[in-house]
C-alpha positions as CSV (number, residue, x, y, z in Angstrom):
1,X,-12.9,48.7,-2.6
2,X,-9.3,47.5,-2.4
3,X,-9.5,45.3,0.6
4,X,-12.8,43.6,-1.1
5,X,-10.9,43.2,-4.4
6,X,-8.2,41.7,-2.0
7,X,-10.6,39.4,-0.2
8,X,-12.0,38.5,-3.2
9,X,-8.6,37.3,-4.7
10,X,-7.6,35.5,-1.5
11,X,-10.9,33.7,-1.4
12,X,-10.3,32.5,-5.0
13,X,-7.1,31.2,-4.0
14,X,-8.1,29.6,-1.3
15,X,-11.2,27.7,-2.7
16,X,-8.8,26.7,-5.5
17,X,-6.2,25.1,-3.0
18,X,-9.4,23.4,-1.5
19,X,-10.2,22.1,-5.1
20,X,-7.5,21.0,-6.8
21,X,-4.7,18.4,-6.4
22,X,-1.4,20.4,-5.9
23,X,0.5,17.5,-7.7
24,X,-1.5,16.9,-10.8
25,X,-3.6,20.1,-11.2
26,X,-6.6,18.2,-11.7
27,X,-9.8,18.4,-9.4
28,X,-10.1,16.7,-6.4
29,X,-12.3,14.4,-4.4
30,X,-13.9,16.5,-2.3
31,X,-14.7,18.9,-5.4
32,X,-16.5,15.9,-7.1
33,X,-18.5,15.3,-4.4
34,X,-19.5,18.6,-3.8
35,X,-20.4,18.6,-7.8
36,X,-21.8,15.3,-8.6
37,X,-25.5,16.2,-7.2
38,X,-25.4,19.7,-9.1
39,X,-24.6,17.8,-12.1
40,X,-26.5,15.0,-12.0
41,X,-29.8,17.0,-11.3
42,X,-28.4,19.2,-14.3
43,X,-28.1,16.6,-16.6
44,X,-31.6,15.1,-15.5
45,X,-33.3,19.0,-15.8
46,X,-32.0,19.1,-19.0
47,X,-32.2,15.6,-20.0
48,X,-28.8,15.6,-21.3
49,X,-26.2,12.6,-20.9
50,X,-23.2,12.8,-18.2
51,X,-20.0,11.2,-18.3
52,X,-18.0,10.1,-15.7
53,X,-14.3,8.6,-16.5
54,X,-12.3,7.1,-14.6
55,X,-8.8,5.7,-15.1
56,X,-6.5,3.7,-12.8
57,X,-2.6,4.2,-13.6
58,X,-1.6,0.3,-13.1
59,X,1.7,-0.6,-11.1
60,X,1.7,3.0,-9.8
61,X,2.8,1.0,-6.2
62,X,5.8,-0.6,-8.1
63,X,7.0,2.4,-10.0
64,X,6.9,4.1,-6.2
65,X,8.6,0.7,-4.7
66,X,11.2,0.1,-7.4
67,X,11.9,4.2,-8.3
68,X,10.9,6.3,-5.9
69,X,7.9,8.4,-5.4
70,X,9.3,11.2,-7.3
71,X,9.0,9.1,-10.2
72,X,5.6,8.1,-9.2
73,X,4.8,11.6,-8.7
74,X,6.2,12.3,-12.4
75,X,3.8,9.6,-13.7
76,X,1.0,11.0,-12.4
77,X,1.9,14.9,-13.8
78,X,2.4,13.4,-17.0
79,X,-1.0,11.1,-16.9
80,X,-2.8,13.9,-15.5
81,X,-1.6,16.4,-18.6
82,X,-1.9,13.6,-20.9
83,X,-5.8,13.4,-19.9
84,X,-6.0,17.2,-20.0
85,X,-4.9,17.1,-23.5
86,X,-7.3,14.6,-24.8
87,X,-10.1,16.1,-22.7
88,X,-10.5,19.3,-23.5
89,X,-14.1,19.5,-23.3
90,X,-16.0,20.7,-20.2
91,X,-14.9,17.8,-18.0
92,X,-14.2,17.7,-14.4
93,X,-10.9,15.8,-14.0
94,X,-10.4,14.4,-10.8
95,X,-7.4,13.0,-8.7
96,X,-9.8,10.4,-6.8
97,X,-6.7,9.0,-5.0
98,X,-2.9,8.6,-5.4
99,X,-3.5,6.0,-8.0
100,X,-7.0,6.7,-9.6
101,X,-8.3,9.9,-11.9
102,X,-11.9,10.0,-12.9
């Protein structure tokens, strides 16, 4: 029984590592691509709306070039934190690429 519980915990941890961006804590591109078909099918089946939001962090390259990647990382982390605060409903946030969130 203890081994099964530990295996379940480890599986959940590995799944989180595979689906969540370590820097921002947002779902990553891989996760969105896996979920998009399910979510679109669900919206169609229940005849509900579905919203996808894409946010571009302007001038991230310049921040990285002029102030270093640590500053760029902080900018991404702070942007992700604000997005998570604003959108507390069931919305999937995804770190699509280094400069984009959706």
